[in-house]
C-alpha positions as CSV (number, residue, x, y, z in Angstrom):
1,M,11.5,-90.2,82.7
2,Q,13.3,-90.9,79.5
3,V,12.1,-89.7,76.2
4,T,12.2,-92.2,73.5
5,P,12.9,-91.5,69.6
6,G,9.3,-93.0,68.9
7,Q,7.8,-90.3,71.3
8,V,9.6,-87.8,70.0
9,G,8.5,-88.6,66.5
10,L,4.9,-89.0,67.4
11,T,4.8,-85.8,69.4
12,V,6.4,-83.6,66.6
13,G,4.1,-85.0,64.0
14,L,1.0,-84.9,66.0
15,A,2.0,-81.1,67.0
16,I,2.5,-80.0,63.4
17,L,-0.8,-81.7,62.3
18,S,-2.5,-80.0,65.3
19,A,-0.9,-76.6,64.2
20,V,-2.3,-77.2,60.6
21,A,-5.7,-78.0,62.0
22,F,-5.8,-74.8,64.2
23,L,-4.6,-72.7,61.4
24,L,-7.2,-73.6,59.3
25,L,-9.6,-73.0,62.0
26,R,-8.2,-69.8,62.7
27,C,-8.4,-68.4,59.0
28,Q,-12.0,-69.9,58.6
29,S,-14.3,-67.1,56.7
30,R,-10.8,-65.3,56.4
31,G,-8.8,-66.6,53.3
32,R,-6.9,-69.4,52.2
33,P,-3.7,-69.9,54.4
34,F,-2.1,-72.0,51.5
35,G,-2.8,-70.0,48.8
36,P,0.0,-68.9,46.4
37,Q,1.1,-65.9,48.1
38,A,0.5,-67.2,51.8
39,R,1.6,-70.7,51.8
40,W,5.4,-70.0,52.8
41,L,4.2,-68.1,55.7
42,A,1.5,-70.8,56.5
43,L,3.9,-73.6,56.6
44,A,6.3,-71.3,58.7
45,V,3.9,-71.0,61.4
46,V,2.8,-74.3,61.0
47,L,6.6,-75.7,61.3
48,L,7.6,-73.2,64.1
49,T,4.3,-73.4,66.1
50,G,4.5,-77.3,65.9
51,C,8.2,-77.9,66.7
52,A,7.8,-75.2,69.6
53,S,4.8,-77.2,70.9
54,A,6.6,-80.4,70.6
55,V,9.7,-79.1,72.3
56,V,7.9,-77.8,75.3
57,A,5.8,-81.1,75.4
58,L,8.9,-83.3,75.4
59,A,10.5,-81.1,78.1
60,G,7.6,-81.5,80.1
61,G,7.9,-85.2,79.4
62,F,10.4,-85.3,82.1
63,L,7.7,-84.5,84.7
64,L,4.6,-85.8,83.1
65,N,4.2,-89.4,81.8
66,Q,4.7,-89.8,77.9
67,Y,1.0,-89.8,77.1
68,L,0.4,-86.4,79.0
69,S,3.2,-84.9,77.4
70,T,2.3,-85.9,74.0
71,A,-1.1,-84.6,74.6
72,L,0.5,-81.4,75.7
73,G,2.1,-81.2,72.2
74,V,-1.1,-81.7,70.5
75,I,-3.0,-79.0,72.5
76,A,-0.5,-76.3,72.5
77,P,-0.9,-75.2,68.9
78,S,-4.4,-73.9,70.0
79,G,-2.8,-70.9,70.6
80,L,-3.3,-70.0,67.0
81,W,-6.8,-69.9,67.5
82,L,-6.7,-68.3,70.8
83,S,-4.8,-65.5,69.4
84,Q,-8.0,-64.4,67.5
85,V,-9.9,-64.1,71.0
86,R,-6.7,-62.6,72.5
87,A,-6.8,-60.0,69.8
88,R,-10.1,-58.9,70.8
89,E,-9.2,-58.6,74.5
90,E,-9.2,-54.8,75.9
91,D,-7.2,-55.7,79.1
92,R,-3.5,-54.8,79.7
93,R,-1.2,-57.3,78.2
94,S,1.9,-58.2,80.2
95,L,5.2,-57.4,78.5
96,A,6.5,-60.8,79.2
97,R,3.6,-62.3,77.4
98,E,3.9,-60.0,74.3
99,A,7.6,-60.8,74.0
100,A,6.9,-64.4,74.2
101,T,4.5,-64.4,71.5
102,F,5.9,-61.4,69.3
103,W,7.3,-63.8,66.7
104,L,3.7,-65.4,66.1
105,V,2.0,-62.5,66.2
106,T,4.2,-61.0,63.5
107,L,4.3,-64.1,61.4
108,L,0.2,-64.0,61.4
109,A,-0.3,-60.6,60.5
110,R,2.1,-61.0,57.8
111,L,0.1,-64.3,56.9
112,D,-3.4,-62.2,56.8
113,Q,-1.7,-59.7,54.5
114,A,-0.8,-62.3,52.1
115,M,-4.0,-64.2,52.1
116,A,-5.6,-60.7,51.4
117,E,-3.3,-60.3,48.3
118,D,-4.4,-63.8,47.1
119,Q,-8.0,-62.6,47.5
120,L,-7.5,-59.6,45.5
121,V,-5.6,-61.5,42.8
122,W,-8.6,-64.0,42.6
123,C,-11.1,-61.4,42.5
124,E,-9.4,-59.1,39.8
125,R,-9.2,-62.2,37.5
126,R,-13.1,-62.2,37.4
127,V,-13.5,-58.5,36.8
128,D,-12.4,-57.5,33.0
129,D,-11.7,-53.9,32.8
130,S,-12.7,-54.0,28.8
131,W,-16.1,-55.0,29.8
132,S,-19.0,-52.4,28.7
133,I,-21.5,-50.8,31.3
134,Y,-23.9,-53.8,30.0
135,E,-21.4,-56.5,30.5
136,L,-20.3,-55.5,33.7
137,S,-24.0,-55.2,35.1
138,L,-24.6,-58.8,33.5
139,A,-21.5,-60.0,35.2
140,A,-22.5,-58.7,38.5
141,F,-25.9,-60.2,38.1
142,R,-24.5,-63.6,37.2
143,Y,-22.0,-63.7,39.9
144,H,-24.5,-62.7,42.5
145,E,-26.9,-65.4,41.6
146,R,-24.1,-68.0,41.9
147,I,-22.9,-66.7,45.1
148,R,-26.5,-66.4,46.5
149,E,-27.2,-70.2,45.7
150,R,-24.1,-71.3,47.7
151,L,-24.8,-69.1,50.7
152,T,-27.4,-69.9,53.5
153,P,-30.0,-67.2,54.0
154,E,-28.2,-66.1,57.5
155,E,-24.9,-65.8,55.4
156,R,-26.6,-63.9,52.6
157,R,-28.0,-61.3,55.3
158,R,-24.7,-60.8,57.1
159,A,-22.6,-60.5,54.2
160,R,-25.5,-57.9,52.7
161,V,-25.1,-59.9,49.3
162,H,-28.3,-58.2,47.8
163,A,-27.4,-54.7,48.9
164,R,-24.0,-55.0,47.3
165,L,-25.8,-56.1,43.9
166,D,-28.2,-53.0,44.2
167,A,-25.2,-50.6,45.0
168,I,-23.4,-51.7,41.5
169,E,-26.7,-51.4,39.5
170,R,-27.7,-48.1,40.8
171,R,-24.4,-46.7,40.0
172,L,-24.1,-48.4,36.6
173,D,-27.7,-47.3,35.9
174,V,-26.4,-43.6,36.1
175,A,-23.3,-44.5,34.2
176,A,-25.6,-45.8,31.3
177,L,-27.5,-42.5,31.3
178,I,-24.3,-40.4,31.0
179,E,-22.9,-42.8,28.0
180,D,-26.2,-42.4,26.2
181,G,-26.0,-38.5,26.6
182,A,-28.9,-37.8,28.8
183,P,-29.4,-34.1,30.0
184,R,-27.9,-33.2,33.3
185,S,-31.5,-32.8,34.7
186,K,-31.9,-36.5,34.2
187,V,-28.6,-37.6,35.6
188,V,-29.3,-35.4,38.8
189,T,-32.7,-37.2,39.2
190,A,-31.1,-40.6,38.8
191,L,-28.2,-39.8,41.3
192,R,-31.0,-38.5,44.0
193,G,-33.0,-41.7,43.3
194,S,-30.7,-43.9,45.2
195,R,-28.8,-43.9,48.6
196,H,-25.8,-45.4,46.9
197,T,-25.6,-42.6,44.4
198,K,-26.9,-39.8,46.5
199,T,-23.7,-38.5,48.0
200,P,-21.4,-35.5,47.4
201,R,-19.0,-37.9,45.9
202,Y,-20.9,-37.9,42.7
203,E,-22.7,-34.5,43.0
204,R,-19.6,-32.7,43.0
205,Y,-19.0,-34.0,39.5
206,L,-22.1,-32.3,37.9
207,N,-20.1,-30.0,35.8
208,D,-18.0,-33.0,34.4
209,L,-20.3,-35.9,33.6
210,T,-17.3,-37.6,31.9
211,R,-15.3,-38.0,35.0
212,M,-18.4,-38.6,37.1
213,H,-18.8,-41.5,34.6
214,G,-15.4,-43.1,35.3
215,I,-15.9,-42.7,39.2
216,L,-19.2,-44.4,39.0
217,R,-17.8,-47.2,37.0
218,H,-14.7,-47.4,39.4
219,D,-16.9,-47.8,42.4
220,A,-19.2,-50.4,40.9
221,E,-16.3,-52.3,39.8
222,N,-14.9,-52.2,43.6
223,E,-18.4,-53.1,44.9
224,L,-18.1,-56.3,42.4
225,L,-14.7,-57.3,43.9
226,R,-16.4,-56.9,47.4
227,L,-19.1,-59.3,46.0
228,L,-16.6,-61.8,44.9
229,A,-14.7,-61.6,48.2
230,I,-17.6,-62.9,49.9
231,A,-17.3,-66.0,47.5
232,F,-13.7,-66.4,48.2
233,R,-13.9,-66.3,51.9
234,A,-17.0,-68.9,51.9
235,G,-14.8,-71.2,50.0
236,Y,-16.4,-70.9,46.8
237,R,-13.2,-70.6,44.7
238,S,-14.4,-72.6,41.6
239,L,-16.5,-69.8,40.6
240,P,-16.2,-69.5,37.1
241,V,-15.0,-66.4,35.3
242,F,-17.9,-64.5,33.5
243,V,-17.7,-64.5,29.8
244,P,-20.1,-62.0,28.2
245,P,-22.5,-63.7,25.9
246,A,-21.4,-62.2,22.6
247,R,-17.6,-63.1,23.5
248,A,-18.6,-66.6,24.6
249,T,-20.5,-66.9,21.0
250,L,-17.3,-65.8,19.1
251,T,-15.0,-68.3,21.1
252,T,-17.6,-71.1,20.4
253,D,-17.9,-70.6,16.8
254,R,-14.3,-70.0,16.1
255,P,-12.9,-72.6,13.7
256,H,-10.6,-75.1,15.2
257,P,-6.9,-75.3,13.3
C-alpha cells in the first residue's frame, strides 16, 4: 500500500499529540514535565517518541490499511505510561528489550531529575531563611491551611499533611524554648514530649543547645519544604508566597514615589 504525504503528516501529528498526553499521564502527581528545567527534556521525549512511533506505524502501513497504521502511531506512545508499570515489574527483563528502550529510560530518568529540581526551586522560593521562629511557624500554618483546602480527605490522609505540620510545630516549639533561654531540664521535657523530637539526633546535643536550635530549625524548614512539595505535585502551583504580617504592613504603608 502506498503511503500518502497526508497520511504521513496526520500520523506524525497524532503520534506527537499522543506522546504529550501519555507523558502528562505518566508525570501526574510527580511533577511538571514542562517546567523551566524539564521542558527541553520533555520536548525531546515527546518528539523522539512521537517520531519513532510514527515511523513504525508508517512502516506497518505497507502491511496494514492506512487507518490501522495511523491508529498504531497514536497508540504506540503509550509506552511512556506503561514504562511506569514496567519499572515495578520484578521479572527478569530481556537484554533485547532493555537495549531497545535504553534511550527512553535514560531520557525519562533525566526528566524526573529535572522535574525534581523545578519542584525544589518552587518550594524554596516559599521559605525565607531570614524568618524568625514565629514567622516560620506562622508560614507553616498558613501553607498547611491553604493546601488542606485544595486536597480531598483521602489525599490529605495519604500525604500525611497534618502530621507534617505537627512535626514542624513540635520542633519549632523546642527551638523557641532554647531562644527564650529555658533551662536544660525544660528543653529535655519538651524534647521527650513528642515523637518528632524524641530522637537521639537531638538529645546528643543537650550540652550544646545553640547547635540543637540550629538543627531543629533546619529540620523544621526541610519538613516545610516537603509540605510544599505536596502542593506542587497536586498542581497547586499558584500557592502565594507567605509574607509575615509585619513585613506585609510595612510594604503596604510604604509611600509610593
